[in-house]
N, C-alpha and C positions, 0 to 999 in steps of 0.2 A: 531324596534322589531325583524326584520330579523337578524340584526347584533348581538343583544343580544342573540337570540336563537342559532345562529351559534357559538358564543363564549362559551355559556354554554354547548352545545353539544361537542365542542372540549375539554373543560376542563374535562367533564365526561369520554370521551373516553380515556383520559390520566390517570385520577385518578382511574377509575374502570377497568383498564386493568388487565388481570390475574396476572400480575407481581408486582402490587403495593398494593392497599388497601386490596384486599383479603388476600395477604400474611401478611400484617401488622396486620390485624384484627385477623386472625386465628393464625398466629405465635405468636402475642402478648398474646393472650388468653392461648395458650399452655405454653408459657414461664412463665406467672404469675401463672398458675395452678400448674406447677411443682415446681416453686420456693417457693410458699406459702404452699406446701404440701396439695394440693386440699382443700384449705380453704373454698371454696364455698360449698363443700360437707361435709367435716370433721366437720365443725362448724355450719352446717345447723340448728340443734336444738337450738344452742346458739342464733341464730338470733331472734327467737321468744321471748327469755327471755329478751334481751336487748332492743327490740323495745318498750316495755311498761314501761321502766324506766322513772321516773320523773326527770326533770332538777334540778340541785342543787339550782338554783335561780328560784323562783316561777314565775318570769316574763320572764325567758329565754325560748328559743325554745326547746321543747322536741325532743327526737329521733323520736317519732311518728309524730310530727309536721313537722320535716325536711323530713321524709319519705313521707308524704302526698304531700308536695310541689314537690318533685322530681317525685313522682308517678303521680301527676297531669300532669306533662309535658310528662312523659313516656306513661302513659295510656291515649290514645287519639284516634285520627282518624286513626293512624297507626294500632291500634288493630282491626279495622273493614275494612276500605278502603285499608290500607296498606297490610293487609293479603290477601284480595281478589284480589288486583292488582297482588301480587306475584303468586297466584294460577292461575289466568287467563292468565298472561303473561309468567310465567315460568313453570307452571304445579303443580300438587299436591305435588311433591317432594320438592318444595320450603319450605314447612312447616318443613320437617325434618331438613333442613339447618338453618332454623330460630331457631329450638331447639338447634342446635349445637352452634350458635352464643350466645344464652342465657346462656348455661352451661359454655362455655369458658368465656363469657362476665361477668359472676358473679365474676371471679377473677380480670378482668379489673376494674370493679366497686369497688371492695374491695380496691385495691391498690390506685386508684385515690382519693377515698373519705377519706381513712386513711391519705394520704398525705395532703389533704385539711384541715383536722382537726389539724394535727401537725403544719402546717404553718399558721393557721388562725390568725385573728387580733380581737381586741376589741375596740369598739367605746366609746365615752364619756358617753353614756347612759348605758354602760355595755353589749351591744349586740355584738354577735360575727358575723364575716363575713370573707369571703375568697374564695378560689377556685384555679384553675390551674394557673391563672395569678400570684398569690402570691407565689406558690411553684416554678414557673419558675423564678420569680424575686429573691426570698430569698435563694432558695436552688441551683438553677442553675446559679444564679448571671447574669441573662439575662433579664433585664427589657424590652428590646426591644421585646423579644419573648412574654413576658407577655402582653405587649400592643397589639401586633399583635393578640394574642389569644382573648383578650377582644373585639377587633374590630370584629373578626370572630363570637364570640358569639352574639353580638348585631345584626349583619347582618343576621346570621342564624335564630335566634329566633324571632326577631321583624319583619323581612322581610320574609325570606324563609319559616320557619315553621308555623308562624302565618297566612301568606297568604294561605299556603297549607291547614291548618286546616279549615280556613274559606271556601275555595273552596270545600273541601270534605264535609263539613256540608251542604252547599246549594245543592250539587249534589245529596244528598239522597232524595231530594224532587222532582227530575226530573221525577219520575215515577208516580206522582200524577196528576190528571186531571187539577188541578188549576195552574200547572206550565206552564208558558208561556215564557220560555227562559230567556234572559238577564233581562227583566223587572222584573220577579219574583225574579231572583237572586239578583237584586239590592235592592228590598224590604227586602229580607232576610238579606242582607248586612247591611242595615240601622238599622234594629232591633238588629242584633248581635253587631254592632259597639256601639250602645247606651248602651246596657247592659254591654259590655266590659268597656266602659268609666266610667260607674257608679262604677265599681269595682276598676279599677286601680287608680282612683282619690281618693280612700279611703286609699291608702298606703299599705306597705308590710304586716303589721300585719293583716289587713283585708283580704289580699290574703290568708294568712295561715289559718285564720278562715274559709273562704269560702271553700277552698279545703279540709280542715280537715274533714268536714262532707260529702261533695259531693262525694269524691273519693270512700270511702268504701261503701257507700250506692249504688251508681250506679254499682260498680264492683260486689258486691254481687248479685244484681238483674240480671245483665247480665249473670253471671255464672249460676244462678238458671234457667233462661230461656233456656240456652244452654243444661243443663242437661235434661230438659223436652223434648227438641227436639231430643236429643240422645236416650232417652227412646222410643220415638215414632218411631225413625228410627233404632231401635236396630238390626233388621235383616240385615241391610246394613253395620254394623260396620266392618265385616271381609273384605268385598270388599273395604271399605274405606281405611283400613290400607294397603291392597294390592296395591292400587293406589299410596299411599304416598311413600311406600318403593321401589316399582318397578320403579317409576319415579325418585326418589332420586338417584338411582344407575344406571340409564341408561346413562352410561358414553359416549357411542357413540353419543347420542343426545346432551349431555352436551358439549362435546368438539367440536362438529360440529358447534355449535353457542354459545360460552361461554357467550357473552354479554347478551343474552336473556335466558340463561339457568336457571334451578331451583336453582343451587348453587349461581349464581350471584344475582338473585332476592331474594333468601333467605337471603343473606348477607345484601343487600341494605335495604330491608324492615324490617329485623330483627334489624339492626342498627337504622333505623328510628323509630322503635317502642320502643326498650329498651335503646338506647343511650349509652350503655356500652362502655367505652373507649373514648367517645367523649369529656369528660371533662365538661359536662353540669351539671350533678347531683352533683358534688363536690361543686358547688356554694351554693346549698341548704344544703349539708352535713356539710359545715363549720359553718353554723348558729347554729347547735345543741349544747346545753350545756350538755356535757357528761363528765364522769370522765376519760375516756380513748379513744383515737382516734379510736382504733380497733372496739369499739362498733358501731360507726357510719359507719365504713367500712362494717361491717356485715349487718347493716340495709340496706345499699344501694345495697348490693348483693341480699338481699331479695326482694327489689323493682324490680330488673331485672327479678327474677323468677315469681313474681306476674304478671308482664307485659306480658312476652312472654310465659312462660310455662303454665300459667293459662288462661289469658284473650285472648291472640292471639290464643291459642289452642282451646278455646271455640268457637271462630269465625270459625276457620278452620273446626272443627268437625261439627258444625251446617250446614255448606255449603256442605262439602264433603259427609256427611251421606245422603244427599238428592240426590240419584243417578240419578233421572230423569232430573236434571238440569246440563247440560254440561258446564264447564267453557269456553271451546273454542267458544261457541255460543256468548260470550260477548267480544270477541276480534275483534276489528274493522279492516277494510282493511288497515288502516294506522298504525296498530300496537298498537293503544290506547286501554286500557282496560276499559270497563264499569264496574268498580268494584262495584259501588253502585247498579247498575241494577242486578248484579250477586247475591249479598247477599240478596237483597230484593226478587228476584225470588225464591231463595232457601227457605227462611222462608215463603214466600207465599205458596209454594208447601206443606209445612208441617203444618203451623199454619193458613193458609187461609188469609183473609183480614187483620187480626191483625198483621201478620208478617212484612210487609213493614212499618206499623205504628210504631211498636216496634223499628225497626232499625232506623227510622227517629228520634224518641225520644232519643234513646241511643246515636246516633251520635251527637245530639244537646248537650247532657250533656257531653259526652266525649270531644267534640271539645271545649266546653266552658271552662272546667277546663284546657284543654291543652293551650288555649289562655292565661289564667291567670298564669299558671305555667311557660310557656315560657317567658312571660313578666317579671316575678319576677327575672330572671337571669340578666336582662339588666342594671338596674340602678346601681348595684354594679360595673359593668364593666366600666361604665362611671366614677364612683368615682375613680377606679384604674387608668384609663387613665389620669384624671385631677389632681390626687393626692388630691382630696377633694370631699366632697359630692356635689351632684347637688343642686343648689339653688332651692327655691320653684318655681321660674319662669321657670328655665331650666327643672325641673322635669315635670311641667305642659305642657310645649311645647312638650317634648318627649312623654308624655302620649297621647297628641292630635295626634301627628304624628303616634304613634302606633295604635291609633284608626282608623285613615284614612287608614292605611295599611290593617287592618282587613276588612274594607269595600271593598278595591280594590281586596283583595283576592277572594271575592265571585264572581267577574266578570272577573277574569283572565282566561287564557286557562289552561287546565289540564296538557298539556305537559310542558309548561313553569314552572308551579307551582312545579311539581314533579322533573323536571330536576334541577331547582335552589336549591331545598332542598337537592338533592343528591350531588350536587357540594359542597354546603356549609358544609354539615356534613362530606364529604370526607376531606375537608381542615382542619376541626377541628381534625379529627382522625390523619391526617398526622402531625399535630403539637403536639397533646397531648400524643399519645402512645409512641413515641420515648423519650419524656420527662420523663414519668413515668417508662420506662424501665431503664433509667439512675438512677432514684431515688428509684428504687424498693428495694434496699438494706435497705434504711431507713424504708420503710413500713414493711419489713420482720423482722427487729430488733424489731419494735414496736409490731408486732404480737407475736414474741417470748416472749417479756416482758409480754404481756397479758396472754398467755397460762401458763407461769411460775407462775404468781401470782394466776391464777385459780388453778393450781396443788397444790399450797401451801395453798389452802383454803381461799384465800383473795378475796374481791371484788376489781378487778383491778383499781388502780389509777395511772395515768401516770405522770412521771416527765421527762423532756427532758434529764437530766443527766443519766437516766437509760439506754439510748441507745447511749450515747456518744455525744449528741448535747449540745452545750454551750448555755448559756442564751442569747447571742448575736444573735443566729441563729433562735430562736423562741420567740414569744411574750407572749404566754398564758400558757406555761407549765413549768414555772420556779420553 
């Protein structure tokens, strides 16, 4: 374990240095924002129109269905524990930099998901599938890169993210009197693993049905409670915004220790929460049965805003508006943040005994849909690597392994769980964003085709030839 920890720490010190991933994330977001003409802002109203469109095939996955799968992965423990970790470790200003990653990340999400739609495939049953591995293979003509990316997704989501989600879920119960350390964590792990197994053994369609109703219900309830807390703490809002912006632009403190600064924590936890630019959501986006790739690009941009600008902000405001609870009180001597303790203390101060219970229930729902959403990305990656679908036996074995990893996540250490997730998401960004920068011209031509048809009063329908792609380059838009 010591060797593993040392290796993960070394990788993160390289990946998350000021000169690598921060530049790629922010620079990529600025590049795509400019090249698409601020698509994430300019076409924001259009996002709400296309998200409710029905698929052409009644058995196909709708835009809304694909949105819910990607949002199930995005909206999870990062929206509660990730946000609070950023605040405790980096300061209130981390929230401002999370907002920046979301606004710029909306353009990243648009480009990667539009590309996933353009280069998607269709199976024998008429279902669509695809993702970054396919546009790396078919558009960049680099199958080796697609295989590498598929492996990164499997390790990131089945191992890194799912173990972290399981750990974060059980950590919210640590403040209750019945919690007895590892023994209680193990019991929670068994229950969580059994529920997870019951869902994943039902197959991908069942995953979409489960997340389709759980995500909007829990998200709406969570935002509603946050508004109640804000109203109760209304007199503190001015001071709260003062803390956020003064800390966000305290450049002396930021550059005095950049690795633990609000900028770095905002970028890391913003990426962990909304995943924009990582290449994960395009795997869900490719499944949607839409008339034009841009429609799903817009839908995935909306998912980033829902995740960070709405739900992450709700968590931050609930905590920071409770001025009596100081984030620094929950930073351990070893630098570890007791994020669960912080958010529960904040809500306990405002709502009394029901506050910690509400967070524990919310975390349970958020984490569970995260586990399902994360898992849904993995089987298609195996199919890409093997050039065939998993057999029934292979799928069952992988689902059992994924279930065991969920259990192990509940009893692992916080530092290893977070650091592994940071390393793996960093490697995905390092592979995906340069790829979509190279292919951004294709996505921009597709966007122009969409807006031109809208200006002509048409309901946009895409054909590959419209943007100069031959029938040999794409499978589903001939």
